[in-house]
C-alpha positions in Angstrom: -17.9 -21.8 -22.0 -18.2 -22.6 -18.3 -15.0 -24.6 -18.3 -13.1 -21.5 -19.6 -14.7 -19.4 -16.9 -13.6 -21.9 -14.1 -10.1 -22.0 -15.5 -9.9 -18.2 -15.4 -11.0 -18.1 -11.8 -8.3 -20.6 -10.9 -5.6 -18.5 -12.5 -7.0 -15.4 -10.8 -6.7 -17.2 -7.4 -3.2 -18.3 -8.2 -2.3 -14.7 -9.2 -3.7 -13.3 -6.0 -1.8 -15.9 -3.9 1.5 -15.0 -5.7 0.9 -11.3 -5.1 0.1 -11.9 -1.4 3.3 -14.0 -1.1 5.3 -11.3 -2.8 3.9 -8.6 -0.5 4.7 -10.8 2.5 8.3 -11.3 1.4 8.7 -7.6 0.8 7.3 -6.9 4.3 9.6 -9.3 6.0 12.6 -7.9 4.2 11.6 -4.3 5.2 11.2 -5.5 8.8 14.6 -7.1 8.8 16.2 -3.9 7.4 14.4 -1.8 10.0 15.5 -4.0 12.9 19.1 -4.0 11.7 19.0 -0.2 11.4 17.6 0.1 14.9 20.4 -2.2 16.3 23.0 -0.1 14.5 21.6 3.1 16.0 21.6 1.7 19.5 25.2 0.5 19.1 26.2 3.9 17.8 24.5 5.7 20.7 26.2 3.4 23.2 29.5 3.9 21.5 29.2 7.7 21.6 28.1 7.5 25.3 31.2 5.4 26.1 33.5 7.8 24.2 32.2 10.9 26.0 32.4 9.1 29.4 36.0 8.2 28.7 36.8 11.7 27.4 35.4 13.3 30.5 37.3 10.9 32.8 40.5 11.7 31.0 39.8 15.5 31.4 39.2 15.0 35.1 42.5 13.1 35.4 44.4 15.8 33.5 43.0 18.6 35.7 43.9 16.7 38.9 47.5 16.2 37.6 48.0 19.9 37.0 
């Protein structure tokens, strides 16, 4: 009877280790997606800033020409 109980405890430990590893993998994947999203937002913000800077410069040039 004790041998069975020890075997059950070993399988429980293995199950817990697998679950913790799975949660760790999911966490790292979520972190990667979050970091990629943050980088994309920063690039988009910088792109919009550059666009509006160029547009205002062109507007100034047009008004000086007329």
